[in-house]
Backbone as a printed PyTorch tensor [residue, N CA C, xyz], in Angstrom:
tensor([[[  1.7450,   2.7540,  24.0590],
         [  2.0060,   2.7900,  22.5330],
         [  0.8390,   1.9340,  21.8760]],

        [[  0.1000,   2.8890,  20.9220],
         [ -0.5350,   1.7860,  20.3040],
         [  0.3110,   1.3030,  18.7430]],

        [[  0.1190,  -0.0720,  18.5190],
         [  0.4380,  -0.3900,  17.3460],
         [ -0.2130,   0.3510,  15.9570]],

        [[  0.9800,   0.1530,  15.2120],
         [  0.6320,   1.2780,  13.9160],
         [  0.2330,   0.2030,  12.9010]],

        [[ -1.3250,   0.9300,  12.4930],
         [ -1.8980,   0.3680,  11.5320],
         [ -1.4550,   0.3250,  10.0990]],

        [[ -1.7060,  -0.4390,   9.0650],
         [ -1.2960,  -0.8670,   7.6370],
         [ -2.0550,  -0.5260,   7.0100]],

        [[ -2.7670,   0.8150,   6.6760],
         [ -4.1850,   0.8390,   5.8390],
         [ -3.6310,   0.7570,   4.3900]],

        [[ -2.3840,   0.4810,   3.7690],
         [ -1.6990,   0.8840,   2.6120],
         [ -2.7710,  -0.1230,   1.8090]],

        [[ -2.8360,  -1.6130,   2.4950],
         [ -3.3340,  -2.7400,   1.4340],
         [ -4.7500,  -2.6170,   1.6750]],

        [[ -5.3830,  -1.8760,   2.1770],
         [ -6.6800,  -2.1120,   1.9900],
         [ -7.6110,  -1.3070,   0.6760]],

        [[ -8.7810,  -2.3890,   0.4090],
         [ -8.8880,  -1.8670,  -0.6610],
         [ -9.7830,  -0.1800,  -0.5330]],

        [[-10.6560,   0.5100,  -1.2430],
         [-11.2780,   1.3470,  -1.0740],
         [-12.7240,   0.9520,   0.0560]],

        [[-13.1970,  -0.2170,  -0.1960],
         [-14.5630,  -0.7430,  -0.1130],
         [-14.0910,  -1.1000,   1.8430]],

        [[-12.9730,  -1.5520,   1.6500],
         [-12.3500,  -2.1630,   2.7750],
         [-12.3240,  -0.7270,   3.9960]],

        [[-11.8920,  -0.0240,   3.3510],
         [-11.4960,   1.5910,   4.4400],
         [-12.6600,   2.0310,   4.7170]],

        [[-13.6990,   2.1740,   3.7220],
         [-14.8070,   2.6950,   3.9800],
         [-15.7530,   2.0150,   4.8020]],

        [[-15.2310,   0.9080,   5.3320],
         [-16.2430,  -0.0980,   6.1710],
         [-15.5630,   0.2530,   7.0710]],

        [[-14.2860,   0.2290,   7.6760],
         [-13.6470,   0.7380,   8.8560],
         [-13.6360,   1.9470,   9.4940]],

        [[-13.8760,   3.1410,   8.3390],
         [-14.0220,   4.0960,   8.4940],
         [-15.5110,   4.6210,   9.1740]],

        [[-16.5280,   3.4410,   8.8650],
         [-18.1470,   3.5880,   9.3210],
         [-18.4900,   3.1660,  10.8380]],

        [[-17.0610,   2.1960,  10.5380],
         [-17.2990,   1.5310,  12.1060],
         [-16.5330,   2.6060,  13.0830]],

        [[-15.7970,   3.3300,  12.8030],
         [-14.9100,   4.1960,  13.5420],
         [-16.0950,   5.4990,  13.5480]],

        [[-17.0380,   5.7490,  12.7550],
         [-17.9530,   6.7120,  12.8600],
         [-18.7660,   6.3320,  13.6840]],

        [[-19.2030,   5.2390,  13.6040],
         [-20.3640,   4.7410,  14.5890],
         [-19.9930,   4.8640,  15.8590]],

        [[-18.8120,   4.4580,  16.4220],
         [-18.3600,   4.1110,  17.3920],
         [-18.1970,   5.4830,  18.1200]],

        [[-17.4620,   6.4220,  17.2430],
         [-17.5890,   7.8170,  18.0580],
         [-19.4120,   8.2940,  18.1650]],

        [[-19.7730,   8.3000,  17.5400],
         [-21.2310,   8.7980,  17.7670],
         [-22.1100,   8.3770,  18.5950]],

        [[-21.6660,   6.7680,  19.1530],
         [-22.1660,   6.5770,  20.2120],
         [-21.7700,   7.5010,  21.8280]],

        [[-20.9500,   8.1380,  21.7100],
         [-20.6680,   9.1990,  22.2700],
         [-19.6140,   8.4680,  23.9260]],

        [[-19.6030,   7.1150,  24.4210],
         [-19.5470,   6.4150,  25.1630],
         [-17.9340,   5.9710,  25.2610]],

        [[-16.8190,   6.7800,  24.6180],
         [-15.8930,   6.2570,  24.3360],
         [-14.6090,   7.4850,  25.2620]],

        [[-13.8870,   6.8750,  25.8090],
         [-12.7010,   7.7400,  26.6440],
         [-12.1490,   8.4840,  25.9100]],

        [[-11.3970,   9.5560,  26.1910],
         [-11.0810,  10.7690,  25.5200],
         [ -9.5790,   9.9900,  24.8850]],

        [[ -8.9320,   9.2790,  25.2670],
         [ -8.0480,   8.8530,  24.6670],
         [ -8.2910,   7.7450,  23.4920]],

        [[ -9.4470,   6.8320,  23.9460],
         [ -9.4930,   6.1800,  22.6250],
         [-10.2300,   6.8220,  21.2830]],

        [[-11.0820,   7.6840,  21.8600],
         [-11.6560,   8.7450,  20.9010],
         [-10.7980,   9.4440,  20.0310]],

        [[ -9.5170,   9.9630,  20.6900],
         [ -8.3460,  10.2720,  19.7780],
         [ -7.8960,   9.7190,  18.9200]],

        [[ -7.4630,   8.2910,  19.3310],
         [ -6.8800,   7.3140,  18.3720],
         [ -7.9510,   6.8640,  17.1920]],

        [[ -9.2170,   7.1100,  17.6350],
         [-10.1780,   6.7000,  16.8490],
         [-10.6160,   7.4770,  15.3810]],

        [[-10.2340,   9.0520,  15.9150],
         [-10.2780,  10.3530,  14.8740],
         [ -8.9490,  10.0460,  14.2110]],

        [[ -7.9100,   9.9580,  15.0450],
         [ -6.2760,   9.9440,  14.0010],
         [ -6.5450,   8.8080,  12.9170]],

        [[ -7.1480,   7.3040,  13.2600],
         [ -7.3590,   6.4170,  12.2910],
         [ -8.3330,   6.6530,  11.3020]],

        [[ -9.2940,   7.5770,  11.4160],
         [-10.6140,   7.7380,  10.8760],
         [ -9.8100,   8.6060,   9.6350]],

        [[ -9.2760,   9.7620,   9.9530],
         [ -8.5420,  10.8090,   9.2910],
         [ -7.6390,  10.0120,   8.0440]],

        [[ -6.5170,   9.1290,   8.7680],
         [ -5.5810,   8.0470,   7.6530],
         [ -6.7150,   7.6440,   7.0870]],

        [[ -8.0210,   6.7920,   7.3990],
         [ -8.7940,   6.2470,   6.1380],
         [ -9.6080,   7.1810,   5.5260]],

        [[ -9.6600,   8.2380,   5.6520],
         [-10.5590,   9.2440,   4.7980],
         [ -9.4050,   9.5090,   4.1450]],

        [[ -7.8830,   9.8920,   4.1780],
         [ -6.9880,  10.1650,   3.1260],
         [ -6.9150,   9.0960,   2.1770]],

        [[ -6.9090,   7.8300,   2.4940],
         [ -6.4910,   6.7330,   1.5690],
         [ -7.3830,   6.8640,   0.8350]],

        [[ -9.0540,   6.9690,   1.2950],
         [-10.2290,   6.9720,   0.0220],
         [-10.3160,   7.8180,  -0.9390]],

        [[ -9.6640,   9.0180,   0.0210],
         [ -9.5530,  10.5510,  -1.0690],
         [ -8.5420,  10.0690,  -2.5170]],

        [[ -7.3560,   9.4690,  -1.7090],
         [ -6.4620,   9.0360,  -2.3540],
         [ -6.8270,   8.1440,  -3.8880]],

        [[ -7.5300,   6.8530,  -3.4050],
         [ -8.0740,   6.1660,  -4.5670],
         [ -9.2540,   6.7070,  -5.1840]],

        [[ -9.9020,   7.4080,  -4.7520],
         [-10.7910,   8.1530,  -5.7920],
         [-10.3060,   9.0390,  -6.5920]],

        [[ -9.1420,   9.8070,  -6.1000],
         [ -8.3920,  10.5290,  -7.1410],
         [ -7.6450,   9.7170,  -8.4150]],

        [[ -7.1880,   8.5590,  -7.8090],
         [ -6.7540,   7.7800,  -8.5630],
         [ -7.6650,   7.2470,  -9.8740]],

        [[ -8.4090,   6.8590,  -9.0870],
         [ -9.3880,   6.3280, -10.3840],
         [-10.2420,   7.3310, -11.0100]],

        [[-10.2220,   8.8630, -10.9110],
         [-10.6040,   9.8800, -11.4130],
         [ -9.7640,   9.6790, -12.7650]],

        [[ -8.2750,   9.7580, -12.5430],
         [ -7.4740,  10.0600, -13.1740],
         [ -7.2250,   9.2200, -14.2920]],

        [[ -7.4810,   7.5860, -14.0480],
         [ -7.5210,   6.9510, -14.7900],
         [ -8.9460,   6.8020, -15.7530]],

        [[-10.0430,   7.2840, -15.0800],
         [-11.0940,   7.7430, -16.3100],
         [-10.8780,   8.3830, -17.1750]],

        [[ -9.9360,   9.4660, -16.7280],
         [ -9.8240,  10.7070, -17.8900],
         [ -9.0430,   9.8310, -18.8350]],

        [[ -8.2720,   9.1450, -18.7400],
         [ -7.0020,   8.6710, -20.1760],
         [ -7.9290,   7.4970, -20.1060]],

        [[ -9.1450,   6.7270, -20.0960],
         [ -9.7570,   5.9940, -20.9000],
         [-10.0820,   6.0630, -22.4520]],

        [[-10.0710,   7.5210, -22.4720],
         [-10.7510,   7.9500, -23.6030],
         [ -9.2910,   8.5750, -24.2570]],

        [[ -9.3460,   8.3190, -25.6630],
         [ -8.2800,   8.9170, -26.2610],
         [ -8.5440,  10.1160, -26.7790]],

        [[ -7.5940,  10.9660, -27.2470],
         [ -7.5060,  12.3110, -28.1150],
         [ -8.5300,  12.3210, -29.2010]],

        [[ -9.1460,  11.2400, -29.4910],
         [-10.0650,  11.3620, -30.4980],
         [-11.5660,  10.6720, -29.9930]],

        [[-11.7990,  10.7650, -28.7470],
         [-12.5830,  10.4000, -27.8130],
         [-13.2490,   9.0220, -28.1750]],

        [[-12.1720,   8.0210, -28.5210],
         [-12.3500,   6.4820, -28.9380],
         [-11.7270,   6.1640, -27.5970]],

        [[-12.7150,   4.7840, -27.1010],
         [-11.8410,   4.0750, -25.7460],
         [-10.5940,   3.3530, -26.0870]],

        [[ -9.9640,   3.5940, -25.1160],
         [ -8.6580,   2.8270, -25.0530],
         [ -8.9770,   1.7520, -24.2070]],

        [[ -7.9890,   0.7100, -24.6160],
         [ -7.7940,  -0.5740, -23.9510],
         [ -7.6150,  -0.1930, -22.8250]],

        [[ -8.2890,  -0.4940, -21.7920],
         [ -7.6810,  -0.3360, -20.4470],
         [ -7.3040,  -1.6920, -19.4230]],

        [[ -6.4150,  -1.9270, -18.7200],
         [ -6.4190,  -3.3880, -17.9130],
         [ -6.2940,  -2.7820, -16.7470]],

        [[ -7.3880,  -3.0940, -15.7320],
         [ -7.4390,  -3.0230, -14.2620],
         [ -6.1310,  -3.7150, -13.5040]],

        [[ -5.6200,  -4.6960, -14.3190],
         [ -4.5190,  -5.6920, -13.1420],
         [ -3.3550,  -4.4560, -13.2430]],

        [[ -2.9870,  -3.6310, -14.4130],
         [ -2.1700,  -3.0760, -14.6780],
         [ -1.2890,  -2.3940, -13.4750]],

        [[ -2.0820,  -2.1210, -12.8820],
         [ -1.5180,  -0.8380, -11.7620],
         [ -1.6040,  -1.4990, -10.3020]],

        [[ -1.7100,  -2.9060, -10.0990],
         [ -1.4330,  -3.2740,  -8.7200],
         [ -0.4350,  -3.4680,  -8.5400]]])
């Protein structure tokens, strides 16, 4: 059994880097089937994580402007 990887702690950039490594390995085509399946599984987790992070940022961007179209004070650290 493979160890469970905790991707929740990764930044968007770190997740994208790991995803790029996985894609490159799979594109090489010299990967045993079991390893390819594990790479695919990890890639899907990373892809989901990146999508969630992008959606979160998009929602924050919507809330930066108040109803009058003025910039709201925004603290990046508040959501960590």
